[in-house]
C-alpha positions in Angstrom: 1.0 58.9 51.0 -2.3 57.3 50.0 -4.0 58.2 53.3 -5.8 61.0 51.5 -9.2 60.4 50.0 -8.1 62.2 46.8 -5.1 59.9 46.4 -7.3 56.9 47.0 -9.5 57.9 44.0 -6.3 58.7 42.0 -5.1 55.2 42.6 -8.5 53.6 41.8 -9.0 55.6 38.6 -5.8 57.0 37.2 -7.4 58.8 34.2 -8.9 61.2 36.7 -5.5 62.6 37.5 -4.7 63.1 33.8 -8.0 64.8 33.3 -7.5 67.1 36.3 -4.0 67.9 34.9 -5.5 69.1 31.6 -8.0 71.3 33.4 -5.4 72.5 35.9 -3.1 73.6 33.1 -5.8 75.9 31.7 -6.2 77.5 35.1 -2.8 77.6 36.8 0.0 75.8 35.0 3.0 76.1 37.3 1.4 74.7 40.4 -0.5 72.0 38.5 2.6 70.8 36.6 4.8 70.9 39.7 2.3 68.8 41.6 1.7 66.3 38.8 5.5 65.9 38.3 5.8 65.3 42.1 3.1 62.7 42.0 4.6 61.1 38.9 7.8 60.6 40.8 5.8 58.9 43.5 4.5 56.4 41.0 0.9 57.8 40.5 1.4 58.5 36.8 3.3 57.3 33.8 6.1 59.8 33.1 5.9 59.6 29.3 2.2 59.9 29.1 2.2 62.8 31.6 4.8 64.7 29.6 2.7 64.2 26.5 -0.5 65.4 28.2 1.2 68.4 29.8 2.9 69.5 26.6 -0.3 69.4 24.6 -2.3 71.0 27.4 0.1 74.0 27.4 -0.1 74.2 23.6 -3.9 74.3 23.7 -3.9 76.8 26.6 -1.4 79.1 24.8 -3.4 78.8 21.6 -6.6 79.7 23.4 -5.1 82.9 24.8 -3.5 83.8 21.5 -6.9 83.5 19.8 -8.6 85.5 22.6 -6.2 88.3 21.4 -7.2 87.7 17.8 -10.9 88.2 18.7 -10.3 90.9 21.3 -12.8 93.3 19.6 -15.7 90.8 20.0 -15.0 90.3 23.7 -15.9 92.4 26.7 -13.9 95.6 27.0 -12.3 94.5 30.3 -10.3 91.7 28.5 -8.6 94.3 26.3 -8.0 96.6 29.3 -6.6 93.7 31.3 -4.2 92.7 28.5 -3.2 96.3 27.7 -2.5 97.2 31.3 -0.2 94.3 32.0 1.3 93.4 28.6 1.5 96.7 26.7 4.8 97.7 28.5 6.3 94.6 26.9 5.4 95.5 23.3 9.0 96.4 22.4 10.2 93.1 23.7 7.3 91.2 22.0 8.3 92.6 18.7 12.1 92.5 19.0 12.6 89.3 21.1 9.4 87.3 21.1 11.0 83.9 22.0 12.8 85.4 25.0 9.6 87.3 26.0 7.5 84.2 25.9 10.1 82.1 27.8 10.6 84.7 30.6 6.8 85.3 30.9 6.2 81.6 31.5 8.0 82.0 34.8 6.5 85.4 35.7 3.3 85.0 37.6 0.4 87.0 36.2 2.1 88.2 33.1 2.2 85.2 30.8 -1.5 85.0 29.8 -1.8 88.8 29.1 1.4 88.5 26.9 -0.2 85.6 25.0 -3.3 87.7 24.4 -1.2 90.7 23.4 0.7 88.5 20.9 -2.7 87.6 19.4 -3.5 91.3 19.1 -0.5 92.2 17.1 0.0 91.2 13.5 1.8 87.8 14.0 0.5 84.7 12.2 -0.4 81.7 14.4 2.4 79.6 12.9 5.0 82.3 13.6 3.6 82.5 17.2 3.8 78.7 17.6 7.4 78.6 16.2 8.4 80.9 19.0 6.1 79.4 21.6 7.1 75.7 21.2 10.8 76.1 22.5 9.5 78.1 25.5 7.0 75.4 26.3 9.7 72.7 26.1 11.9 74.7 28.4 9.2 75.5 30.9 8.0 71.9 31.0 11.5 70.7 31.5 12.4 73.1 34.3 9.1 73.0 36.3 8.8 69.3 35.7 12.3 68.6 36.9 11.8 70.6 40.1 8.6 68.7 40.9 9.9 65.3 39.9 13.1 65.6 41.8 11.3 67.1 44.8 9.2 63.9 44.8 12.3 61.7 44.7 13.9 63.5 47.6 10.6 63.3 49.5 11.5 59.7 50.5 14.6 61.0 52.2 12.8 63.5 54.4 9.5 61.7 54.9 10.5 60.4 58.4 11.3 64.0 59.6 7.9 65.4 58.5 6.3 64.3 61.7 8.6 66.5 63.6 7.8 69.4 61.3 4.1 68.8 62.0 4.6 69.0 65.7 6.8 72.1 65.4 4.2 73.8 63.3 1.5 73.0 65.9 3.6 74.3 68.7 4.5 77.4 66.7 0.8 78.1 66.0 -0.1 77.7 69.7 2.7 80.1 70.7 1.5 82.6 68.0 -2.1 82.6 69.2 -1.2 82.9 72.8 1.2 85.8 72.0 -1.6 87.5 70.0 -4.0 87.0 72.9 -1.5 88.4 75.5 -0.6 91.4 73.2 -4.3 92.2 72.6 -5.0 92.1 76.4 -2.0 94.3 77.1 -3.0 96.8 74.3 -6.5 97.0 75.7 -5.2 97.8 79.2 -3.0 100.5 77.8 -5.9 102.3 76.2 
């Protein structure tokens, strides 16, 4: 697996991977954590250290978006419009079941960050927010991390068959482009 130039640098300087993990968690958490868990199972990272870094990266990210909601009136108008448009329909759930709303939103693409901003906009204290966010972070880290980690462990079982998949993909792409070319020629003749 270390044929890639990226993996070469990851092996040479492991802190780069941890740093990229922190930055990646601020941008897109699901893909980043799944990938890092996969690489952890492959031996690129220490599991305990990675769990610690990911957990605190999510706490920092969620806190950042919560405080964006707190200071929404000092930010450009589009931030409030973005949060209102996506998260306002969930206001009843945010008030009545904040823990469940946070947990479910962590797995809903494009909804979680606006909900965090919206939670900052309503009259919740930061500590009340964290008391509800911490269990959802633990659950999310456990589920996504398990999927990535165990996918990495099963990778060894299917690794020898990936070469056949590469060939199959190449043949499929060739057939697709030939079919598109023939259909285009046929369509032009019919006009």
